[in-house]
N, C-alpha and C positions, 0 to 999 in steps of 0.2 A: 705666872709661868713664863720662863724664857723660851723664845722660839728662834731656832737657827734660820738664817735666811741667806739668800744670794742676791747680788745686784745685777740688774740687766739694764745698763744705761742709767736712766733716771728713775727706773722702777725697781721696787723690791719684790722679789719672788719668795713667797712663803710655801712651805710644804703643806700638803693636805692633812687634815686631821679628822678624827672621829668625834662626833658630838653625842652627848647623852640625850635621850628623850625624857624631858622633865614631866610632861603631862600629855594625856590623850583625852580630848574633850569632844563633845558634840559640836558646840559653837564657840569659836574664838572671836572675841571683839578686840580689835586693835585701835586704841585711842579712847581715853576716858573722859572726853569732853561731853557736852550735853547730848549730842547725838549718840555717842558710844554708850553712855550710861542708860539711856532709854532703850537702846538696842539690847544691851545685856539683860536689863530687867525684864523686857518683853520676852526674850527667849527663855530666860530662867523661869518666869511664871508659867510658861507653856511647856514645862517639863524637860527642857534640854539641860544637859550638863554644860555649864558656861564658864569660860574664863575670860577675864578682861585684863589686857596688858596696857599699862600707862607709864609714860616716861617720867612723870613727876611722882611725888609722894602723896598726892591728893587728886581728887576727881574734879571735873568741871571745865577743864580746858580753857577756852577763851573767856568764859564767864568768871573763872577764878585766877588762872595763871596770867591772863592778860587783863584781869579785873574789869572786864566789860560788864559792869553790874546792872545790866538791863536786858530783859528779854524783848527783843524787837520781833514783830511779826506775829504776836499772839492775838492782836486785835486788828480790825480794819483801821486804816490810818491816813487816808487821803485828806486833803483840806476840807472836803465836804462829807467826810465819813462820820458816823456816830459811834465809832469804836466798839463794834460788835466782836464778840469772842469768835476766834477762828479755830481754836484747838480744843480738843477734849482729851480723853484717855490719859496717858502718862504725862504729857506736858501740863495738862490742867491739874493733875494730881500733885505734880511738883510745885505748882503755884500755890495750891491750897495748903500744902505742908509748910511752905515758906511763910505764908500768912499766919498760920497757926502758932508759929514760934517767933513772930515779930521780925521775920527776915525777908519779907516781901510785901509790896503794895502796888496797886495800880496807880499810874500817874499819866494822865492824858491818854495817849495811844500805846503806852509801853508798860511793862511790869518791872519796877525797880527792885533790885535784890541786894541783900547783904551777902557779899561773895564768901565771907568766912562762914556764915551760917549755912550757906548753900553747900559747902564742903561736908558739913555734918549731915545734912538732909540726904545727900547722895550716898554717903557711907551707909546710912540706915537702909535706904531703898535697895541698894545693891546687895547688902547682907541679907535682908529679908527675902530676896529672890533666890538665894542660894548660890550667888555668883562668886567664884574664886577670883581674887585679885592678885595681880603681880605688878607692884610698883617698881619704879627705878629701873625699867628695862625698855630697850629700844629694839624694834624689829629691823634686822639688817639683811635678811634674805627671805625669799618666799620659795617654798618647796612645791614643785609642779610635777604631776604625773598625768599623762594622757590629756593634756589641755585643761586640767582642773587643779586648783590649789589643794594641797593636802596638809599644809602646815607652814610654820615659819621658824626661822632661826632668830632667837633673841639674844641680845648682848647686855650684860649688866656687870656689876662689880665682881661677881663670881665667875665671869667668863662668858662662854657661849653655850646655849642649850637649845633643844628643839621642842616645840609644842606642836603636836599633831592635832588636826581638827577635821571634822567632816564638812563643816561650813565655816567660812570666815566673813565677818563684817568689817570692812575697811572704813573706820570712822576716824582715821588719822588726821583728817583735815587736808593733808597734802597728797592723799591717794598713794601712800607709801607702799602698801601691799600690792595694789594694782600695778603700780609702776615697776616694782621689782619682779612682778610676774610677767611683765611684757605686754600688759594691756595698753592699747593706744590712749594717748591723752593729749591735751592742748594746754597752752599757757598764754595768758594775755589777750589783748584785743587784736585787731587786724595788723597793727604795727608792733605787736609783741609787748605792749605796755601793760603792766600789772597794776591792779588797784593798790594804792599806797596804804601801808599800815599806819596805825596810830599808837602812840604810847599814852595809855590812859593813866590818870592819877586822881587822887582824892585830896580835897582840902577840908580841914576841920576848923572849928571856931568861926563858922559862917552864920550870919543872921539870915536864915533861910527865907523868911517872909520878905525881907527887903531885896535879897538877891533875886528871888524868883519873880518879883514884881517888875524887875528891870527888863524892858522889851528886848527880844532877841535881835530885832532890826537895829536897835541902838548899840548893841554889843558889836555887831558887824561894822557899823559906821565907825566906832571907836577903833576897831582893829585896823580898818583901812587908814584912818587918820594917823595912828601912831606908826604904821608902816611907812606911810608917805613922809612922815617927819624924820624918819631915820632912827627913831628911838628904839624900835624893835624891827627885826626882819622876819616877820611871820610868814611861813609857807602856806598858811591856810587862813581864810577869813570866814569859813562857814561852820565852825565848830560851836559847841554849846556846853552847858553844864546842867545838871538836874539833881534833885534832892535824893540823898541816900536814905534808907530806912532809919539809920542812926541819927539822933538829933545833932544838928549843927554841922553835918557833913554833906558835901556835894561830890558827885561823880563828874569828872571833867574830861570831855572828849573833844579836844581842840587841836591837837598836834597833827602833823602830816609828814611822814618820812618817805619821800618819793624815791623811786629807783631801787627799792629793796626787793631782792629775790628771796622769798621765804624758804626755799629749799637749798640755798647756798649759805653755809655757816659763816663764811667770810663776809658776805653781804649783810647777813643778820647781825653780825657783831658790830659792824660800822653803823648799821641802822639803829641798833639798840643804844649806842652811845649818843648818836644824834637825837634820838627820841628823848633821852634824859636831858640833854641840853635844851631842847624845846620846852620841856616841862618847867624848867627853871624860869624861862622867859615868860611863858604864859601865866605862871603863878604870880610873878611880879606885876604883870599887866592887870590881873584880876584884883590884886590887893590895892593897886594904885588908882584904878579907874572904875571899878564896879561896886555900887552900893551894897553893903552887907559883907564885903570881904575885907574891911579895913584892918581887922586883927586876925585874919585867917592865916593858917600855915599849911604847908604841904603835909598831909597826913600819911599818904602811902603812894608809892610809884609801882606800877605793875612789874612783876618779875620778867615778863616778856612782852614783846610787841604784839599788838592786836593785828594779826595778819589776815587780810580779807580775801586774798586770791593767790593760789599757786596752781597746782595741777588740777585740771578738770578732766576726769576720765570719760572717754567717749562710750556711751552706752547704747542700749536698744532704742531709746528715745533721747533726743537732745532737746532740752528745754530752751526755747528761743525767746527773743524779744517780742515777737508776735504772740506767742503763747501767753506771755505775761501781760502785755498791754492790751491784748484782745480779751483778757479775762476768759481764756478758753477753758472749757470743761471737757472731760474725757471719761469714757466708761472704764478706763484702767486706772483711775485716780486712787491714790493712797493718802493724800492729805490736801489741805487748802492753804493758800497764801495770798496776801494782798500787799506785801511789802513792795514799795516802789523799786524801780530800777535805780539803785543808788550807787553812783559811780564816782569813786575817789581817784581815778587814774590820771586826771589831767588838771593842771593849773591850781589856782588858789581856792576855787569854789568847788561845790559838789553838785553833780547832776542828779536831780530827783524827778523821775517820771512816774506819776501816781496813776493808779486805777481810779475810775470814777466811783464816787459814793462808797457804799459798803460792798461793792463787788469784789470778787476774788477769782483766782485761777486755780486749776488743779495741777498737782504734781503727779505725773504718771509713774506707774511702777517701773516702766522701762528705763527711767532715768537712774534707777538704783541697780540696774543689771549691766555690768560692763560687757563690751564686745569681746569675743574670743576666749575669755577665761571663765571656766565654770566653777561652781561651788563658792563663788564670791559675790557678796552683796555690798553696795555702797551706801553710806549715810553721811549727812553733813555737807560741808561746802565743796567736797571733791566730787559730788554727783555729776551726772552727765548734763551739761548745759553750755550754751555759748557764753561769751564774756558778759553780754547784757543779761541773759537769763540768770547767770550765777550771781550777778549784782543784786538780784532780788531774792533768790531762794537761799542764799548763804546764811541768813540770819537765824537766830536761835529758835524762834517759834516753829517754822517749818523744819528746822534741823532736828529738833526733838521729835517732831511728828514723823519725819523720815526714819529716824532711829528706831522708833517703836515699830514701824512697818518692816524695816530691815530685819530686826530681831525676830519678829513673828514669822516673816517669810523664811528665815533660816530654820526655825523650829518646825514649821508645818511642812516644809519641803522634805525634811528628814522623815517625818511621820508618813508622808505620802510616797516615800521612796522615789522622789523625782528631784531634778535639779532646780535651783531657784529660777533659771531661765524658762523652764517649762511649767512652772507653778501656775495653778489655776488662780487667776487674779480675783475671781469672784469669791473663792474660798478665803483668800487673804483679806478681802474687803469685809466679808462676814465676820471674820475673827477680829478685825480692827473695830468694827462697830460694837461687837460684844464687849470689847474692852473700853468702850465709851468714846472712841475716836470720832472726830467730825470729818466727814469726807465730802 
């Protein structure tokens, strides 16, 4: 549709327009990543009419679009940990479903997945829960009345439409709904530095036994040596690779694209190009120097960067460094996590500050409830946390658990005729335990 416009200096002024209401639902979930999917399934299984909006044509988010083929944070993981299970409920069900079809396996302190099989598993789970999907759509505006979200405007190939909802779960990763609604948020550390993204890739034709037998410390030594020699100019020397469920394939997490702002498309474009340039260099390094990679080839490069940090929405509780490293417990907990503070924001190495043994900390419900805006619940890496707190809670294990809690909170707050902010946390915890969640 052509639109008449007027110029005002360097700005274009468009006339107002009337938008059609495409759907009216109980719970709208924005973002079909791991947190968004568990939120949608949780709300749907609890009787809510649910719609899930996703910008791609498939679910899984960072696990599929960024091909981060590993669930971090589902087991305890410190140097002296015994890799105890930290999640139950929907995250555990996802893992069991993946195992059943050969698309997932435990490896050390992580759960390796086949990201293509994961797409199929999520399709089934969402469909079984009665969730309606809208792919290839992006939220561009949030509708507010009396300080509460009432819906969103989505844009897609067909134009713009409105989706009205009584509750919205912001699982966009970037806190898009919350930011558009005017909720307060922060980005970066004290100096404004964001964690650097990674361009993940897979290599095929690898002798897995020989490759995995090569010590990680020796990989790092080689990375340093080739960088010092001038053969490669690697921005990171702390990366690694791990076996994929498919024979002869490894998941490679070695690149570092510093200085990228994940909510700036110009920055993302430059970062994506740089990420692929790094993939080429790291692949050449692996083939030349690492046993088992002699005849390996690049099998796949992620469609998008694996973005670790953008907006952190400020909520009723802000998860802090002390909450994490102190393994703090709380009566308002909705899930557990023991992933270290893993910070990729500075230099060539990665900061990892682990919890002792098999200890863990609690994620409080208040980190899912934004300040100022009602009828909105957060899930995933945009939840309320400091830079350090987010560096731990951002991974997929607690992300899926937070999604399950957010979806349930949306559904039961409707049944109780109250807002998510005033929800009885005890009732939420009881519902989560009934679903098998570990708190």
